[in-house]
N, C-alpha and C positions, 0 to 999 in steps of 0.2 A: 322173734327175739324172744331170748330166754325170760324167764319170769324175776322180775323185777320190783320188790318193793318199794314203791314212791311216799315217802311220808307225808301227810297232810298239809305239813306246812310247807314242803315243796310246791305241792299243786296249787296249794293259795297264793304264792309269791308268782309262780309262772300264770296261773290266771289274770293278776293286777298286771304284770307286766304285758300278756296278750291283749288285754283291754286297752291298756294302755297304747299300745302299738297301733291297736286299731281306731283308735281314736285320732290317730296323729300326735298322741301326746306322751311319747313313752319318754319316761325320766331316767337321769343318769342315775338317781339314785336305787329305782325300782330295778333296772337292769344288773346296777352292781349288787344289788342283794340276792338276787336270783343265781347269779353267777356264783357269789361269795357260798350261798347253800348248798349250790351243786358241787364245788370243790369240797367243801367240809363233809358233806355226806360221802362222797367217793371215796374221800380220804377213810374215813373212817370204816368202810367195807372191804372186804377181801377181795380185791381184784376186781371191782368194777370201777371201769373207766366214766369220768366226768362225762364224756361226749356221751356213751352211752345212757347214760341215767338222764343228761340233758334231751336226747333225742325220745326216749321211751316216756318222759314227763311231758314234754311240748307234744308227741302225740296224742297222750292221754286227756289232755286239755284241748285241742285243737281238734281233734278227730275221736272223740269220747264213742262215738258210734262202731269204731272199726278196731 
């Protein structure tokens, strides 16, 4: 995947959502917050899709070793 700069606030939001999901307690507020942040950041970049950003962020949070 191309080099994508992922802002720390997106990493933090995804970590929160992932922790809640793992605990079986993902809230609508957490899911909405992370999705809104993905859309906002993707829209502010030139040509980066929300899906590409989301996949890269999830990979960084869920599989930091790779």
